[in-house]
C-alpha angles and dihedrals in degrees: 000000000000089000091052089050090050091053091048092052091047093051090048092050097047091046090056090043092053090047092051092046087050094050090046091051095050088047095051092045087058091045097045120014093199090063116096131181119160133187127172106239100192094039098050093046093049090051093050093047092050093050093046091053089053095051100044112080125232088245088064098053095087092052089042091055092049091053089050092052095045101036093084091148091075094083101014093106091054121094141160127254141164090253138338117299120222107251096026096096112139112267095224093049087051092052095046092051091050090047090053088049092052091061085071099082095197097035089247087153090064091047085058095046093046097050117129098260093057093044091056090048090048093050092055092046093049091049091048091050089052095048093105125087108323122228117261109271107275092220093062102041135021101188139041127205116218135180114235124194115205121186138173131190136171102208097190098240091297121138116224122253123218093251093062108117113214096168094087088057099039108033115078126191083263117028120244125236095223128036118197109182124177130185134191124203096015082159128033109269097234126139094262093056095043097045103025134063115313115261107222097169098094091044090052088052089052093051089052093049092048092049094048091050094049096042102037095102087059095044096042092061089077091226127119111258118250101198090187092061112101094216090051093047090056089058100039125079127205127204104246094184142337129188138181133201112181102294099352116090129178131180134177123205126189135186110268095241091056093046094088090056095057114102144160093038110183137160133206128187126201119191119211102165131096110009088004089281116069123095103245085097128020133069149298114208125192118198123193143153122229107195102312100336122092121218129189120192114196117193111189143179107194131195115300131219136094100223122121109279096024089108085066091057091053089048089056091050090056090048093050095045090052090048099042103041109102129168111207114215135182120231119310127255115257113272091013129107119250110269114254115273099190135040095251092054094069123100093229128024130187120192116193140160144075100323089176097217111157137197121280090215135105116263096246092047093053093050091052093051090046090056088053094045089230099157096164092058089048090048090058085067095047111128096213093055092044089052094042095052087049090056092239097119137016095008112191093008122126134225127180126242115281117226097161134091121265111281100217142099115013132155111257110267091007145098092221123099116232089239090063094059110024112070095183112113092212098053103030117098119204110234114257146165094255097152114070144161122210133172141195129197142062125283095039120121120180111219098175139015113177141132131244125235105224113139092204092110141025085253128063117231116248125205141178135194116216134190110216131188112222121196113232093188138036133223113274116268126216110263114270118250087226121065130201116235094214116090102190109105092211090063096053094107088055089056093046090052094053094047092047088052095049091046096052109030093086091054091044096047090048093051091045091053092044090053090048092051092046093053094045090051 
């Protein structure tokens, strides 16, 4: 067994080493085209897998599979995006590159990197990357007011068809600048999907449908898209990040002209399902900074059930998600605050999803109030509001007024609730506002809070429109004791990187040596 663990550790170490070398090779080829360092990704991985299979005994396979099922943190920080975002470079790759640099005692490597030819090339590249819509002059304005669409929908394990129209849900009279869209049950929550390989096919279909809906006005014009055009950028949306955990799926879209100002993109997943760990229930959180304002979007699917005491399990889910959600960051940029590591450290937080809170009312009383469309009387029995008023969950969080009917549970492709047709106590579900959107933070104003009327699922989609203030400038920091010799503002990121490497290489090399000594002993 110890031998098996040893080979597993070795495989993990060499895999991380390979990724870091690949990243270093790519970076060096960008910095210096004459530098070449090639490794065969597929060939190396295939050989490592073959060797690993030989070494692990058959008796170890059951435990190996359990580790695979439970170790959801392996890929939780990976996400999909239209392209790489500044500030989202992997932590371990950063550390490894700095460690490589630390081998050069006199930083001769940096002298090579910062030679005049490379500086000229970097200047042109930096100018090109900032060729989109420029930020408003910081001397004239300190904040920017943006419109943010937030939507949540439990789609009941159904994969979307090509004829599904999302424009009625997503397209407002005036388009938003940011779209945050969360789904629950994008795949059926059966044992195969929960314990087996992740099925990303339906999530990809949702992304395609959303992209087509958001960018249909651009594509329908019949003209080729010039993404460098300011007017085109204001009408085109880029996928900043998307992430799936079993049936939960969250994606964030931003206007193309804002895309260059999104930094520090990170994701974190917390499983709260089977055994309190698996991903059939839980959360996906996306952290990002837009200009100088930090955002956190939390998409959740909490514990189900309408028995007495089930609301306590949902409260516990919220508490555990707040406690366990962590965003790993590398070192901070000079003069910048350290990026948030937890949900509550962000400036603005949006919590959306199927929270599954039910009505603490009798079945017959609920049906009578439903017939009268007396939503306010029903909301007095809403578990979420009861628990929130008692201070047991979402303390100091805000939710808009609800003027729409309960969103769960409907017959598929029908306007009728299951409770209105099914008399069986075991199968009937009392209607409830399961699907909710809450927020926390200053400078957030809710403009709309409504539901959609698509009959695609047994839930109705819910969406909200927010007006959010984004800081364009940060408070002045005290001057750094270390100055950068370069005066060209376009090269400031290069100087920051050099100073950061100098400041941290001693700590990193000491930690690396300590780790090696600990392993050997």
